[in-house]
C-alpha beads as a LAMMPS data file, in Angstrom:
LAMMPS data file: protein, C-alpha beads

188 atoms
187 bonds

1 atom types
1 bond types

-500.0 500.0 xlo xhi
-500.0 500.0 ylo yhi
-500.0 500.0 zlo zhi

Masses

1 110.0

Atoms # bond

1 1 1 -53.982 295.057 274.596
2 1 1 -53.647 295.234 270.822
3 1 1 -52.057 291.943 269.696
4 1 1 -52.626 291.883 265.936
5 1 1 -53.686 294.373 263.284
6 1 1 -54.750 293.818 259.706
7 1 1 -55.458 296.667 257.340
8 1 1 -54.245 298.841 254.498
9 1 1 -50.797 300.432 254.529
10 1 1 -51.522 304.147 254.551
11 1 1 -47.921 305.434 254.796
12 1 1 -44.388 304.163 255.343
13 1 1 -42.013 306.429 257.257
14 1 1 -38.478 305.528 258.308
15 1 1 -38.826 302.709 260.791
16 1 1 -42.596 302.889 261.084
17 1 1 -45.805 302.358 259.188
18 1 1 -49.271 303.864 259.408
19 1 1 -51.739 300.994 259.131
20 1 1 -55.345 301.991 258.415
21 1 1 -57.732 299.593 260.134
22 1 1 -61.438 300.348 259.719
23 1 1 -60.677 304.044 259.208
24 1 1 -58.267 304.384 262.155
25 1 1 -54.574 304.944 261.378
26 1 1 -52.245 303.122 263.775
27 1 1 -48.607 304.308 263.898
28 1 1 -46.489 301.189 264.386
29 1 1 -42.698 300.994 264.796
30 1 1 -41.529 297.878 262.958
31 1 1 -38.410 295.946 262.040
32 1 1 -36.591 296.667 258.782
33 1 1 -37.407 293.186 257.540
34 1 1 -41.139 293.713 258.052
35 1 1 -40.896 297.205 256.576
36 1 1 -39.368 295.935 253.323
37 1 1 -42.430 293.861 252.488
38 1 1 -44.909 296.728 252.860
39 1 1 -46.261 298.873 250.049
40 1 1 -48.594 301.858 250.348
41 1 1 -52.131 300.825 249.416
42 1 1 -51.493 297.109 249.978
43 1 1 -53.010 295.067 252.765
44 1 1 -50.774 294.065 255.637
45 1 1 -51.104 292.086 258.853
46 1 1 -48.782 292.638 261.800
47 1 1 -48.390 291.046 265.208
48 1 1 -48.168 293.906 267.681
49 1 1 -47.005 294.804 271.169
50 1 1 -48.508 297.808 272.939
51 1 1 -45.993 299.560 275.201
52 1 1 -47.797 301.638 277.800
53 1 1 -45.871 304.500 279.352
54 1 1 -46.880 307.382 281.523
55 1 1 -46.985 309.771 278.574
56 1 1 -47.483 307.524 275.534
57 1 1 -48.992 304.396 274.047
58 1 1 -46.540 302.983 271.487
59 1 1 -47.218 300.106 269.098
60 1 1 -44.422 297.834 267.870
61 1 1 -45.125 295.528 264.934
62 1 1 -43.659 292.265 263.694
63 1 1 -44.005 290.146 260.578
64 1 1 -44.636 286.980 262.588
65 1 1 -45.458 285.796 266.084
66 1 1 -41.963 284.374 266.603
67 1 1 -40.427 287.877 266.292
68 1 1 -43.016 289.224 268.735
69 1 1 -42.220 286.506 271.305
70 1 1 -38.459 287.211 271.089
71 1 1 -39.146 290.953 271.436
72 1 1 -41.225 290.314 274.559
73 1 1 -38.489 288.059 275.918
74 1 1 -35.971 290.881 275.467
75 1 1 -38.276 293.207 277.401
76 1 1 -37.941 290.948 280.455
77 1 1 -34.264 291.940 280.731
78 1 1 -33.841 294.842 283.175
79 1 1 -32.758 297.992 281.332
80 1 1 -34.026 296.880 277.918
81 1 1 -36.917 298.951 276.629
82 1 1 -38.994 298.504 273.491
83 1 1 -36.744 300.644 271.262
84 1 1 -33.621 298.734 272.311
85 1 1 -35.393 295.391 271.895
86 1 1 -36.507 296.372 268.385
87 1 1 -32.938 297.447 267.551
88 1 1 -31.600 294.076 268.745
89 1 1 -34.061 292.202 266.526
90 1 1 -32.978 294.378 263.592
91 1 1 -29.291 293.334 263.675
92 1 1 -29.702 289.717 262.589
93 1 1 -32.104 286.865 262.016
94 1 1 -33.850 285.454 265.086
95 1 1 -31.975 282.191 264.680
96 1 1 -28.634 284.007 264.735
97 1 1 -29.669 286.074 267.763
98 1 1 -30.806 282.983 269.647
99 1 1 -27.536 281.272 268.848
100 1 1 -25.529 284.310 269.989
101 1 1 -27.376 284.373 273.308
102 1 1 -27.262 280.593 273.815
103 1 1 -23.537 280.433 273.120
104 1 1 -22.803 283.389 275.408
105 1 1 -21.555 285.658 272.618
106 1 1 -22.365 289.066 274.128
107 1 1 -20.032 290.885 271.715
108 1 1 -22.434 290.095 268.865
109 1 1 -25.069 292.242 270.576
110 1 1 -22.801 295.232 271.253
111 1 1 -23.205 296.393 267.665
112 1 1 -26.682 297.656 268.525
113 1 1 -26.850 301.387 269.168
114 1 1 -27.352 301.897 272.903
115 1 1 -26.290 298.373 273.869
116 1 1 -22.894 298.357 275.535
117 1 1 -20.815 295.458 276.783
118 1 1 -22.503 295.287 280.210
119 1 1 -26.021 295.404 278.784
120 1 1 -25.153 292.755 276.183
121 1 1 -23.745 290.524 278.928
122 1 1 -26.927 291.081 280.951
123 1 1 -29.049 290.001 277.954
124 1 1 -26.976 286.840 277.567
125 1 1 -27.097 286.088 281.291
126 1 1 -30.858 286.641 281.594
127 1 1 -31.904 284.867 278.379
128 1 1 -29.341 282.102 277.883
129 1 1 -31.583 279.412 279.367
130 1 1 -34.780 280.824 277.853
131 1 1 -33.837 280.782 274.162
132 1 1 -33.684 277.641 272.070
133 1 1 -30.522 277.462 270.031
134 1 1 -30.782 275.513 266.815
135 1 1 -27.061 275.062 266.214
136 1 1 -25.324 277.529 268.468
137 1 1 -21.959 277.338 266.749
138 1 1 -22.472 276.852 263.005
139 1 1 -24.779 279.729 262.144
140 1 1 -23.207 282.271 264.466
141 1 1 -19.640 281.414 263.508
142 1 1 -20.581 281.491 259.822
143 1 1 -22.151 284.931 260.180
144 1 1 -19.233 286.314 262.182
145 1 1 -16.702 285.112 259.630
146 1 1 -18.799 286.389 256.722
147 1 1 -19.281 289.723 258.511
148 1 1 -15.528 290.123 259.030
149 1 1 -14.830 289.258 255.399
150 1 1 -17.397 291.784 254.153
151 1 1 -15.943 294.469 256.425
152 1 1 -12.493 293.685 254.976
153 1 1 -13.975 294.190 251.497
154 1 1 -15.072 297.706 252.476
155 1 1 -18.743 297.212 253.330
156 1 1 -20.070 298.967 256.413
157 1 1 -21.198 296.993 259.447
158 1 1 -24.850 297.816 258.745
159 1 1 -24.629 296.904 255.037
160 1 1 -23.001 293.585 255.897
161 1 1 -25.514 292.733 258.636
162 1 1 -28.467 293.673 256.448
163 1 1 -27.231 291.417 253.647
164 1 1 -26.597 288.538 256.068
165 1 1 -30.143 288.900 257.427
166 1 1 -31.449 288.170 253.941
167 1 1 -29.380 284.998 253.503
168 1 1 -31.625 281.943 253.973
169 1 1 -30.877 279.991 257.163
170 1 1 -30.585 276.813 255.081
171 1 1 -27.210 278.122 253.868
172 1 1 -24.896 277.144 256.700
173 1 1 -21.196 277.379 255.821
174 1 1 -19.513 280.750 256.216
175 1 1 -18.186 280.759 252.645
176 1 1 -21.638 280.032 251.226
177 1 1 -23.246 282.649 253.496
178 1 1 -20.611 285.179 252.402
179 1 1 -21.127 284.353 248.716
180 1 1 -24.912 284.741 249.021
181 1 1 -24.607 288.005 251.014
182 1 1 -22.257 289.444 248.372
183 1 1 -24.702 288.389 245.657
184 1 1 -27.492 290.196 247.516
185 1 1 -25.371 293.330 247.857
186 1 1 -24.411 293.165 244.173
187 1 1 -28.024 292.969 243.023
188 1 1 -28.977 296.292 244.650

Bonds

1 1 1 2
2 1 2 3
3 1 3 4
4 1 4 5
5 1 5 6
6 1 6 7
7 1 7 8
8 1 8 9
9 1 9 10
10 1 10 11
11 1 11 12
12 1 12 13
13 1 13 14
14 1 14 15
15 1 15 16
16 1 16 17
17 1 17 18
18 1 18 19
19 1 19 20
20 1 20 21
21 1 21 22
22 1 22 23
23 1 23 24
24 1 24 25
25 1 25 26
26 1 26 27
27 1 27 28
28 1 28 29
29 1 29 30
30 1 30 31
31 1 31 32
32 1 32 33
33 1 33 34
34 1 34 35
35 1 35 36
36 1 36 37
37 1 37 38
38 1 38 39
39 1 39 40
40 1 40 41
41 1 41 42
42 1 42 43
43 1 43 44
44 1 44 45
45 1 45 46
46 1 46 47
47 1 47 48
48 1 48 49
49 1 49 50
50 1 50 51
51 1 51 52
52 1 52 53
53 1 53 54
54 1 54 55
55 1 55 56
56 1 56 57
57 1 57 58
58 1 58 59
59 1 59 60
60 1 60 61
61 1 61 62
62 1 62 63
63 1 63 64
64 1 64 65
65 1 65 66
66 1 66 67
67 1 67 68
68 1 68 69
69 1 69 70
70 1 70 71
71 1 71 72
72 1 72 73
73 1 73 74
74 1 74 75
75 1 75 76
76 1 76 77
77 1 77 78
78 1 78 79
79 1 79 80
80 1 80 81
81 1 81 82
82 1 82 83
83 1 83 84
84 1 84 85
85 1 85 86
86 1 86 87
87 1 87 88
88 1 88 89
89 1 89 90
90 1 90 91
91 1 91 92
92 1 92 93
93 1 93 94
94 1 94 95
95 1 95 96
96 1 96 97
97 1 97 98
98 1 98 99
99 1 99 100
100 1 100 101
101 1 101 102
102 1 102 103
103 1 103 104
104 1 104 105
105 1 105 106
106 1 106 107
107 1 107 108
108 1 108 109
109 1 109 110
110 1 110 111
111 1 111 112
112 1 112 113
113 1 113 114
114 1 114 115
115 1 115 116
116 1 116 117
117 1 117 118
118 1 118 119
119 1 119 120
120 1 120 121
121 1 121 122
122 1 122 123
123 1 123 124
124 1 124 125
125 1 125 126
126 1 126 127
127 1 127 128
128 1 128 129
129 1 129 130
130 1 130 131
131 1 131 132
132 1 132 133
133 1 133 134
134 1 134 135
135 1 135 136
136 1 136 137
137 1 137 138
138 1 138 139
139 1 139 140
140 1 140 141
141 1 141 142
142 1 142 143
143 1 143 144
144 1 144 145
145 1 145 146
146 1 146 147
147 1 147 148
148 1 148 149
149 1 149 150
150 1 150 151
151 1 151 152
152 1 152 153
153 1 153 154
154 1 154 155
155 1 155 156
156 1 156 157
157 1 157 158
158 1 158 159
159 1 159 160
160 1 160 161
161 1 161 162
162 1 162 163
163 1 163 164
164 1 164 165
165 1 165 166
166 1 166 167
167 1 167 168
168 1 168 169
169 1 169 170
170 1 170 171
171 1 171 172
172 1 172 173
173 1 173 174
174 1 174 175
175 1 175 176
176 1 176 177
177 1 177 178
178 1 178 179
179 1 179 180
180 1 180 181
181 1 181 182
182 1 182 183
183 1 183 184
184 1 184 185
185 1 185 186
186 1 186 187
187 1 187 188
């Protein structure tokens, strides 16, 4: 099993990176957050999960071990494969995802491509007792309200979610999270 790789970023393509480690280029599918911090020619270290299938060996990479553990937890849910698990991690911060699962908010997960209402409910049912929620109401409610406000202002769902992912978790109230997300969007 390949659990961690450290090497030079050889190429960045869409949702993946080619990481050159001792002359071998590993193709690794990674989260958008991890992808943003990578530059060609720079050194990078990623926690990895090797998905073994009948016809392929796929590597999935994460910026930290906490993301990897949540990814592996998602894989324990029947019907959730590595691509779906990676897509779930991409929609929000881990804290927000944990809070959504812990509070039983399956609708928050239905915004992932390929995750319908039944699958989202299955994720919540299977993982509710396994995830630790920091403050199951405050963060999730703040993000939902901020997301709705940004959608009302004309931002797409993906733009709004991406901006909210970048808002530090120390900012808790929905109005402050909205203000910071709008600032992030305005600075692009």
